[in-house]
Wavefront OBJ file of the C-alpha trace (Angstrom):
o trace
v 7.945 -42.723 33.626
v 11.348 -42.007 32.129
v 12.394 -39.137 34.413
v 15.902 -39.640 35.840
v 16.448 -36.339 37.656
v 14.297 -33.385 38.642
v 15.382 -29.847 39.368
v 12.991 -28.516 41.994
v 12.792 -25.539 44.342
v 10.914 -23.891 47.190
v 10.041 -20.186 47.234
v 8.823 -18.199 50.237
v 9.620 -15.161 52.343
v 11.898 -17.143 54.671
v 12.569 -20.791 53.879
v 15.984 -20.905 55.528
v 14.856 -23.508 58.079
v 12.679 -25.541 55.729
v 13.259 -29.283 55.568
v 11.307 -29.602 52.300
v 14.422 -30.377 50.282
v 15.326 -33.386 52.429
v 11.762 -34.664 52.186
v 11.522 -34.378 48.392
v 14.949 -35.976 47.879
v 13.908 -38.839 50.196
v 10.546 -39.460 48.492
v 11.839 -39.188 44.943
v 14.756 -41.540 45.668
v 12.205 -44.171 46.659
v 10.360 -43.497 43.432
v 13.588 -44.021 41.464
v 14.336 -40.384 40.650
v 17.233 -38.105 41.630
v 16.403 -34.598 42.777
v 18.252 -31.298 43.084
v 16.304 -28.996 45.428
v 16.997 -25.279 45.915
v 15.488 -22.896 48.492
v 14.663 -19.288 47.591
v 13.946 -16.849 50.429
v 12.794 -13.715 48.620
v 11.215 -10.349 49.366
v 8.158 -9.184 47.461
v 10.287 -6.862 45.358
v 12.430 -9.805 44.201
v 9.513 -12.179 43.684
v 8.988 -11.362 40.004
v 12.591 -12.019 38.973
v 12.673 -15.198 41.058
v 9.514 -16.439 39.394
v 11.019 -15.941 35.954
v 14.041 -17.996 37.029
v 11.879 -20.760 38.473
v 9.541 -20.961 35.481
v 12.474 -21.039 33.058
v 15.102 -23.160 34.776
v 13.264 -25.690 36.975
v 11.029 -28.716 36.408
v 8.740 -27.613 39.193
v 8.628 -25.787 42.495
v 6.766 -25.468 45.754
v 5.344 -22.237 47.144
v 4.949 -21.245 50.777
v 4.098 -18.185 52.927
v 3.259 -15.558 51.721
v 3.228 -16.237 47.945
v 0.569 -18.936 47.461
v -1.772 -16.423 45.836
v 0.816 -14.172 44.167
v 2.179 -17.092 42.137
v -1.148 -17.547 40.364
v -0.503 -14.570 38.069
v 2.451 -16.398 36.489
v 0.589 -19.590 35.597
v -1.271 -20.705 32.483
v -3.819 -22.637 34.553
v -4.829 -23.146 38.184
v -6.574 -26.454 38.712
v -8.078 -28.854 41.258
v -7.946 -27.841 44.903
v -5.837 -24.788 44.023
v -8.807 -23.399 42.112
v -11.197 -24.155 44.966
v -8.856 -22.833 47.672
v -7.532 -19.802 45.784
v -3.974 -20.802 46.710
v -1.170 -22.675 44.928
v 1.610 -24.629 46.622
v 2.877 -26.723 43.678
v 3.808 -25.671 40.144
v 4.686 -27.942 37.213
v 6.632 -25.653 34.895
v 6.346 -27.667 31.671
v 2.580 -27.140 31.659
v 2.555 -23.901 33.615
v -0.125 -25.407 35.877
v -0.595 -24.647 39.552
v -1.930 -27.145 42.085
v -2.554 -27.337 45.809
v -1.582 -30.474 47.709
v -1.895 -28.909 51.192
v -5.497 -29.987 51.654
v -4.860 -33.603 50.704
v -1.765 -33.693 52.918
v -3.665 -32.164 55.840
v -6.523 -34.663 55.608
v -4.188 -37.676 55.367
v -2.383 -36.399 58.475
v -5.703 -36.178 60.342
v -6.765 -39.669 59.261
v -3.471 -41.135 60.459
v -3.901 -39.335 63.810
v -7.504 -40.628 64.127
v -8.902 -37.092 64.264
v -12.509 -36.907 63.043
v -13.672 -33.567 61.648
v -17.133 -34.268 60.239
v -19.774 -32.218 62.106
v -17.079 -30.728 64.357
v -17.001 -27.004 65.075
v -13.534 -25.887 63.991
v -11.738 -22.543 64.269
v -9.059 -21.842 61.651
v -6.665 -19.076 62.702
v -5.267 -17.144 59.744
v -6.686 -16.375 56.326
v -3.572 -16.617 54.150
v -2.887 -19.398 51.650
v -2.562 -22.096 54.313
v -5.621 -20.885 56.206
v -7.718 -20.799 53.049
v -6.633 -24.312 52.068
v -7.252 -25.708 55.532
v -10.664 -24.062 55.944
v -11.813 -25.148 52.498
v -10.766 -28.784 52.867
v -12.341 -28.996 56.331
v -15.597 -27.615 54.963
v -15.426 -30.169 52.150
v -14.990 -32.889 54.800
v -18.217 -31.865 56.526
v -16.909 -29.680 59.350
v -18.599 -26.514 60.637
v -15.741 -24.126 59.871
v -15.057 -20.703 61.332
v -12.110 -18.486 60.442
v -10.435 -15.642 62.299
v -7.858 -13.062 61.311
v -7.291 -9.615 62.716
v -8.100 -7.660 59.545
v -11.900 -7.824 59.659
v -12.482 -6.577 56.113
v -10.108 -9.167 54.675
v -11.620 -11.855 56.908
v -15.131 -11.211 55.610
v -13.880 -11.265 52.021
v -12.005 -14.552 52.461
v -14.874 -16.260 54.284
v -17.311 -15.216 51.559
v -15.008 -16.611 48.860
v -14.614 -20.064 50.413
v -17.978 -20.296 52.153
v -17.030 -20.465 55.835
v -18.149 -18.390 58.827
v -16.169 -15.410 60.134
v -15.465 -15.767 63.872
v -16.093 -12.796 66.150
v -12.774 -13.368 67.884
v -9.958 -15.828 68.473
v -10.522 -16.155 72.228
v -14.257 -16.872 72.369
v -13.929 -20.635 72.977
v -16.597 -23.204 72.271
v -14.826 -24.921 69.369
v -14.053 -28.632 69.143
v -10.816 -28.146 67.221
v -8.480 -25.175 66.724
v -6.016 -25.006 63.832
v -3.193 -22.458 63.749
v -2.386 -21.409 60.184
v -0.912 -17.992 61.059
v 2.803 -18.702 61.199
v 2.928 -17.112 64.665
v 5.227 -19.311 66.700
v 8.042 -19.873 64.222
v 11.114 -17.925 63.099
v 11.158 -14.472 64.748
v 7.913 -15.180 66.627
v 9.065 -18.466 68.157
v 7.791 -18.777 71.724
v 4.634 -16.808 70.990
v 1.068 -18.050 70.406
v -1.691 -16.398 68.348
v -4.126 -17.131 71.220
v -4.122 -17.502 75.003
v -5.228 -20.549 76.987
v -8.762 -19.125 77.072
v -9.226 -19.954 73.375
v -9.047 -23.703 74.082
v -12.079 -23.747 76.392
v -14.334 -26.621 75.311
v -11.882 -27.963 72.714
v -10.416 -31.456 72.485
v -7.829 -31.041 69.708
v -5.296 -28.369 68.688
v -3.390 -28.536 65.413
v -0.521 -26.262 64.421
v 0.763 -26.318 60.854
v 4.119 -25.204 62.263
v 6.591 -28.085 62.571
v 9.667 -26.147 63.725
v 9.752 -25.975 66.697
v 8.232 -29.412 67.184
v 5.984 -28.100 69.965
v 4.995 -24.488 69.395
v 3.755 -22.240 72.192
v 0.244 -22.697 70.738
v 0.545 -26.460 71.186
v 2.177 -26.144 74.597
v -0.740 -24.061 75.860
v -3.248 -26.524 74.383
v -1.490 -29.527 75.888
v -1.530 -27.840 79.291
v -5.314 -27.618 78.921
v -5.489 -31.374 78.284
v -6.022 -31.270 74.494
v -4.692 -33.731 71.945
v -2.029 -31.849 69.988
v -0.611 -32.314 66.509
v 2.007 -30.353 64.591
v 2.338 -30.071 60.822
v 5.301 -32.390 60.259
v 3.263 -35.220 58.727
v 1.266 -32.795 56.589
v 4.521 -31.336 55.233
v 5.643 -34.797 54.202
v 2.325 -35.837 52.673
v 1.825 -32.645 50.673
v 5.372 -33.122 49.350
v 4.540 -36.701 48.356
v 1.439 -35.558 46.458
v 3.474 -32.800 44.794
v 6.140 -35.291 43.694
v 3.435 -37.444 42.135
v 2.353 -34.392 40.141
v 5.935 -33.731 38.991
v 6.233 -37.348 37.848
v 2.650 -37.553 36.518
v 1.890 -40.677 38.552
v -1.141 -41.631 40.655
v -0.577 -41.149 44.413
v -1.114 -44.012 46.820
v -1.915 -43.147 50.454
v -0.528 -46.438 51.778
v 2.730 -45.736 49.979
v 2.756 -42.180 51.371
v 2.320 -43.322 54.978
v 4.894 -46.089 54.549
v 7.412 -43.571 53.209
v 6.677 -41.229 56.139
v 7.316 -43.965 58.695
v 10.638 -44.699 56.993
v 11.505 -41.000 56.938
v 10.926 -40.373 60.662
v 12.887 -43.503 61.578
v 16.000 -42.308 59.750
l 1 2 3 4 5 6 7 8 9 10 11 12 13 14 15 16 17 18 19 20 21 22 23 24 25 26 27 28 29 30 31 32 33 34 35 36 37 38 39 40 41 42 43 44 45 46 47 48 49 50 51 52 53 54 55 56 57 58 59 60 61 62 63 64 65 66 67 68 69 70 71 72 73 74 75 76 77 78 79 80 81 82 83 84 85 86 87 88 89 90 91 92 93 94 95 96 97 98 99 100 101 102 103 104 105 106 107 108 109 110 111 112 113 114 115 116 117 118 119 120 121 122 123 124 125 126 127 128 129 130 131 132 133 134 135 136 137 138 139 140 141 142 143 144 145 146 147 148 149 150 151 152 153 154 155 156 157 158 159 160 161 162 163 164 165 166 167 168 169 170 171 172 173 174 175 176 177 178 179 180 181 182 183 184 185 186 187 188 189 190 191 192 193 194 195 196 197 198 199 200 201 202 203 204 205 206 207 208 209 210 211 212 213 214 215 216 217 218 219 220 221 222 223 224 225 226 227 228 229 230 231 232 233 234 235 236 237 238 239 240 241 242 243 244 245 246 247 248 249 250 251 252 253 254 255 256 257 258 259 260 261 262 263 264 265 266 267
């Protein structure tokens, strides 16, 4: 590995509060590489021109809500979990390849939190890129996965594509674990939850991919019902670690990833 410095970026609808840059700079420094990291908050109408800039001027970039599927049209190849999930969160520009490290990051977060998902009945809220990735990796891990989103036609289409069960509603209860992948609870919707307390009936764990605020309204409601709660901060770090390994073309090491995360949160 002879890389000395990487020029990386993040693209999404609103990444103004994202801490991704700090995370990538931290990880790469420990891997012996400098990093310049730029955030691009763009509207759909500006997405095409931004993509041309990113593909031409950067070594790689990360993709977040709502462009994890839109980015695929600009790539020469979609591979690994990105192909299975139908969503890309990491692009290596030299090869034009798109990857997805969300699933691996999510599962490492669960392992570190001692949350078992095999044979558990799990409700995934939201069918966008994050919801697809989460549902697909949970199914792969042996969970009984249900998905809910308000647009029924889109829900049925997404569930058919990734092989999970469409839920009849978000408030029906009876799930072991609920995972919020909607984005409701951050930015302009901070203080709101995609479900009421009723949704947590029978559950033992609630996970929110949101990490700002640290405790979303979704998690606050779940905690009040006595559930174990977990936000997406560790997942954000781990998916970044896996992405950085892709940029550097090195093999990831989970022990190294968790050690780096412990150092990061102690800063």
